[in-house]
C-alpha positions as CSV (number, residue, x, y, z in Angstrom):
1,X,0.0,0.0,0.0
2,X,1.2,3.5,-0.7
3,X,2.6,5.4,2.2
4,X,3.9,8.9,2.7
5,X,7.3,7.4,3.2
6,X,7.1,5.8,-0.2
7,X,6.3,9.1,-1.8
8,X,9.0,10.9,0.2
9,X,11.6,8.3,-0.9
10,X,10.5,8.8,-4.5
11,X,10.9,12.5,-4.3
12,X,14.5,12.0,-3.3
13,X,15.3,10.2,-6.5
14,X,15.5,11.9,-9.9
15,X,14.5,9.7,-12.8
16,X,16.8,9.3,-15.7
17,X,15.6,10.6,-19.0
18,X,15.9,8.6,-22.2
19,X,19.0,9.1,-24.4
20,X,19.0,10.8,-27.7
21,X,16.4,13.3,-29.0
22,X,13.6,14.3,-26.6
23,X,10.3,12.5,-27.1
24,X,8.5,9.4,-26.2
25,X,10.0,6.0,-27.1
26,X,8.8,4.3,-30.3
27,X,7.3,1.3,-28.5
28,X,4.2,0.5,-26.4
29,X,4.2,2.0,-22.9
30,X,5.1,-0.4,-20.1
31,X,2.4,1.0,-17.7
32,X,-1.1,2.3,-18.3
33,X,-3.3,3.6,-15.5
34,X,-4.0,6.7,-13.5
35,X,-2.3,9.1,-11.2
36,X,-3.6,8.2,-7.7
37,X,-1.4,10.8,-5.9
38,X,0.7,13.6,-7.3
39,X,3.4,15.2,-5.1
40,X,5.3,18.3,-6.3
41,X,8.6,19.1,-4.7
42,X,11.1,20.7,-7.0
43,X,13.2,19.5,-8.7
44,X,10.9,16.5,-9.1
45,X,7.3,15.3,-9.3
46,X,6.3,11.9,-7.8
47,X,3.2,10.3,-9.3
48,X,1.9,7.3,-7.4
49,X,0.4,5.0,-10.0
50,X,-2.9,3.0,-10.0
51,X,-2.6,0.5,-12.9
52,X,-5.2,-0.7,-15.3
53,X,-5.9,-4.4,-15.5
54,X,-2.8,-6.1,-17.0
55,X,-0.3,-3.6,-15.5
56,X,-0.5,-4.7,-11.9
57,X,3.3,-5.0,-11.8
58,X,3.3,-1.2,-11.4
59,X,0.8,-1.1,-8.6
60,X,1.6,1.8,-6.1
61,X,4.8,2.6,-8.0
62,X,5.9,6.2,-7.4
63,X,7.1,7.3,-10.8
64,X,9.5,10.2,-10.4
65,X,9.7,12.9,-13.1
66,X,12.0,15.8,-13.6
67,X,12.3,18.6,-16.1
68,X,14.1,16.4,-18.6
69,X,11.4,13.6,-18.6
70,X,9.8,13.6,-22.0
71,X,6.1,14.5,-21.7
72,X,3.1,14.5,-24.0
73,X,-0.4,15.8,-23.3
74,X,0.8,18.5,-20.8
75,X,3.2,21.4,-21.1
76,X,5.0,20.6,-17.9
77,X,5.3,17.9,-15.2
78,X,3.6,20.2,-12.7
79,X,0.4,20.1,-14.8
80,X,-0.1,16.4,-14.0
81,X,-3.1,16.0,-11.6
82,X,-4.6,13.3,-9.5
83,X,-6.9,11.2,-11.5
84,X,-5.2,11.9,-14.9
85,X,-4.9,8.8,-17.1
86,X,-1.3,8.0,-18.0
87,X,0.9,5.9,-20.2
88,X,4.4,5.5,-18.8
89,X,7.5,4.3,-20.5
90,X,10.2,2.9,-18.2
91,X,13.8,1.9,-18.2
92,X,15.3,-0.5,-15.7
93,X,13.2,-1.4,-12.7
94,X,14.3,-2.5,-9.2
95,X,12.4,-5.5,-8.0
96,X,10.7,-4.4,-4.8
97,X,7.2,-3.6,-3.7
98,X,6.3,-1.2,-5.0
99,X,8.6,-1.6,-8.0
100,X,11.0,1.3,-8.6
101,X,11.6,2.2,-12.2
102,X,13.5,4.9,-14.2
103,X,11.0,6.9,-16.2
104,X,11.8,7.6,-19.9
105,X,8.5,9.2,-20.9
106,X,4.9,9.9,-19.9
107,X,1.8,10.6,-21.9
108,X,-1.1,12.2,-20.1
109,X,-4.3,11.1,-21.8
110,X,-6.8,13.5,-20.1
């Protein structure tokens, strides 16, 4: 279950952006679902994720975004709101609960 400690830990980590030109990866997203909690604390935004069916691996993951994270659907990471529908592209993930992944791109669908 999501805790304040989980979000605080996520805020202390800055996600790595994808290499090369900015933009979303040319593949299907690894995670599809909704932003359950959004915490803004510069220089990062932590988005606690509530996955759609089939993406339960990412349940309660706190995806951490910074200003270099490629975004689509919003002008800035600070524009992501609780309840927004998201597609998330990830890099390497640490096996834990909740899983911890580098974010390489986010599309806001709302």
